[in-house]
Structure formats: structure tokens, C-alpha cells
C-alpha positions in Angstrom: 94.4 146.4 75.4 95.5 144.1 78.2 93.3 141.0 78.9 94.7 140.3 82.4 95.4 142.6 85.4 98.7 140.7 86.2 100.4 137.3 86.0 98.3 136.0 88.9 95.1 137.0 87.2 96.2 135.5 83.9 97.0 132.1 85.6 93.8 132.0 87.7 91.6 132.9 84.7 93.2 130.1 82.7 92.4 127.4 85.3 89.2 128.9 86.6 86.2 126.7 85.9 84.6 124.0 87.8 86.1 121.1 85.8 89.3 122.5 84.3 91.7 121.3 87.1 90.1 117.8 87.0 90.6 117.8 83.2 94.2 118.8 83.6 94.9 116.2 86.3 93.2 113.4 84.3 95.2 114.2 81.2 98.4 114.4 83.4 97.6 110.9 84.8 96.6 109.2 81.6 98.7 111.0 79.0 95.7 111.5 76.8 92.0 111.2 76.8 89.0 111.1 74.5 85.9 113.2 75.2 83.8 110.3 76.5 86.5 109.1 78.8 86.9 112.5 80.3 83.1 112.8 80.7 82.9 109.4 82.5 85.8 110.2 84.8 84.4 113.6 85.8 80.9 112.2 86.1 78.6 115.2 86.8 79.7 117.4 83.9 77.3 118.1 81.0 78.4 117.6 77.4 78.2 121.4 76.7 80.2 122.4 79.8 82.9 119.8 79.1 83.1 120.9 75.5 83.4 124.6 76.5 86.0 123.9 79.1 88.1 121.8 76.8 87.9 124.6 74.1 89.0 127.2 76.7 91.9 125.1 77.8 92.9 124.6 74.2 92.6 128.3 73.4 94.8 129.1 76.4 97.4 126.7 75.2 97.1 124.3 78.1 95.9 121.3 76.2 96.2 120.1 72.6 93.3 118.7 70.6 94.2 116.0 68.0 91.5 115.2 65.5 92.3 112.0 63.6 90.0 113.0 60.8 88.5 109.5 60.5 85.0 108.7 59.2 83.9 108.0 62.8 84.8 111.0 65.0 88.0 110.4 66.9 89.5 113.2 68.9 92.1 113.0 71.7 93.3 115.6 74.1 96.7 115.8 75.9 98.6 118.4 77.9 100.7 120.9 76.1 104.1 121.8 77.6 102.5 124.8 79.3 99.8 122.5 80.7 102.4 120.1 82.0 104.2 122.9 83.6 101.1 123.7 85.7 100.8 120.3 87.3 103.5 120.9 90.0 101.8 124.2 90.9 98.4 122.5 91.1 100.0 119.8 93.3 101.2 122.5 95.6 97.8 124.1 95.8 96.2 120.7 96.4 98.6 119.9 99.2 97.9 123.3 100.8 94.1 122.7 100.6 94.5 119.2 102.0 96.5 120.6 104.9 94.5 123.7 105.7 90.9 123.1 104.7 88.4 121.0 106.8 88.0 117.7 104.8 84.3 117.7 105.7 83.9 120.7 103.4 85.5 119.0 100.4 83.2 117.1 98.1 85.9 115.2 96.1 89.6 115.1 96.9 91.9 115.3 93.9 95.0 114.9 96.0 94.1 111.3 96.8 93.4 110.3 93.1 
């Protein structure tokens, strides 16, 4: 049974989530990130929500989770090739929003980061 209505629905469901686009942008900028680093950058995200959104991005093949399997937990995330291919699309959406949406209605601009 089909999971998505069409290609647009599939793409939008993969990036839908309050913090997913910020996570993708942060990993695109830094190349990789640890959980605590991502949580500090995003600021207002709970541990549970960030963990869930990272898990969903990993399940959808947009990020890769690397567990170093050390005594002290050490896990890093980075964009997969599919995740990297989304960045130009997200840039275009960001530019459109920057041009067509009243800046007073935007809490945090990702286009400027």
C-alpha cells in the first residue's frame, strides 16, 4: 500500500516537522553535528522532540547517524546524499519566503544564518 499521495506529498512529509529544516541546514553548514551541539543551536527544542526528529530524518534517509561505540556515548549526524540534494530546494523555498512573506511574521530567519 502506498505511503504517499504523490512525490510532493512524499517530500513535504519528509521535511515536515518544526525543527527538521533547521537540523538539515545546521548539518549542511557544519558538515556534522552531535546531539548536544544541535540542541544548543536550535535552542528551544526538547530532548525528546530532537531525538524523534533526528530518528525520522534518519529513517527517511536524509541524515546518517554514526555511533562511535565508545564507553562514553559519542554519536554524530551528517547529511546523506539525499539530504544534501535537498539543500538547494530548501534554499529556493527560503528565498521565496524571504521575498514574499512579511518579515514581521517570521520568528527566526534561516536565510540570514
